[in-house]
C-alpha positions in Angstrom: 298.7 120.5 168.6 299.0 123.8 170.4 295.6 125.0 169.0 293.8 121.9 170.3 291.7 121.9 173.4 292.5 119.5 176.1 289.5 117.3 175.5 290.2 117.2 171.7 293.8 116.2 172.3 292.9 113.5 174.8 290.3 112.1 172.4 292.8 112.0 169.5 295.4 110.4 171.8 293.0 107.8 173.0 291.9 107.0 169.4 295.6 106.6 168.5 296.5 104.3 171.5 298.7 106.9 173.2 296.5 107.0 176.4 293.4 105.3 177.8 290.9 106.1 180.4 290.5 104.0 183.6 287.7 105.3 185.7 288.2 109.1 185.8 292.0 108.9 185.2 293.8 109.1 181.9 296.8 106.7 181.8 299.6 106.3 179.2 300.1 103.0 177.5 303.1 101.1 178.9 305.1 101.5 175.6 304.9 105.3 176.0 306.1 105.1 179.6 308.9 102.6 178.8 310.2 104.9 176.0 310.0 107.8 178.4 307.5 109.7 176.2 305.0 110.1 179.0 304.9 109.8 182.8 302.2 109.7 185.5 303.1 112.2 188.2 301.6 111.3 191.6 301.4 113.9 194.3 300.5 113.1 197.9 299.6 115.5 200.7 297.6 115.7 203.9 294.5 117.7 204.6 295.6 120.5 207.0 292.4 120.3 209.0 291.7 116.6 209.2 295.1 115.1 208.5 293.6 112.8 206.0 296.0 111.7 203.3 295.2 112.5 199.6 296.9 111.8 196.3 296.4 112.9 192.8 297.7 111.8 189.4 298.6 113.9 186.4 299.5 112.6 183.0 302.5 114.4 181.5 304.2 114.1 178.1 307.9 114.6 177.8 309.5 116.7 175.0 310.2 113.4 173.3 306.6 112.4 173.7 305.3 115.6 172.2 307.6 115.0 169.3 306.1 111.5 168.9 302.6 112.9 168.9 303.7 115.4 166.3 305.1 112.6 164.1 301.8 110.6 164.5 299.7 113.6 163.5 302.1 114.4 160.5 301.8 110.8 159.4 298.0 111.2 159.4 298.4 114.4 157.4 296.6 116.3 160.1 297.4 119.9 159.1 294.3 121.8 160.0 291.9 121.8 162.9 289.0 120.9 160.6 290.6 117.6 159.8 290.5 116.7 163.5 286.7 117.4 163.6 287.2 120.3 165.9 285.0 123.4 166.1 286.7 126.6 165.3 
């Protein structure tokens, strides 16, 4: 998992119903949030010049979530990058 690029990891996670894309945002499935395997961090701030409010969202996996991803990959016998269809 550590050798995967972000896009490859997110593609794999989407194909395995860990996350899904809504518009431009990646969101975790409710079961992953409920089990505290992932969380959506929301940050809010104001533009210093205009005072306009902004917010951003970031998908984060907890240590338990990373372990679950590892278990899913292990169950699929994903041991080498080539099996994921990644370019090396």
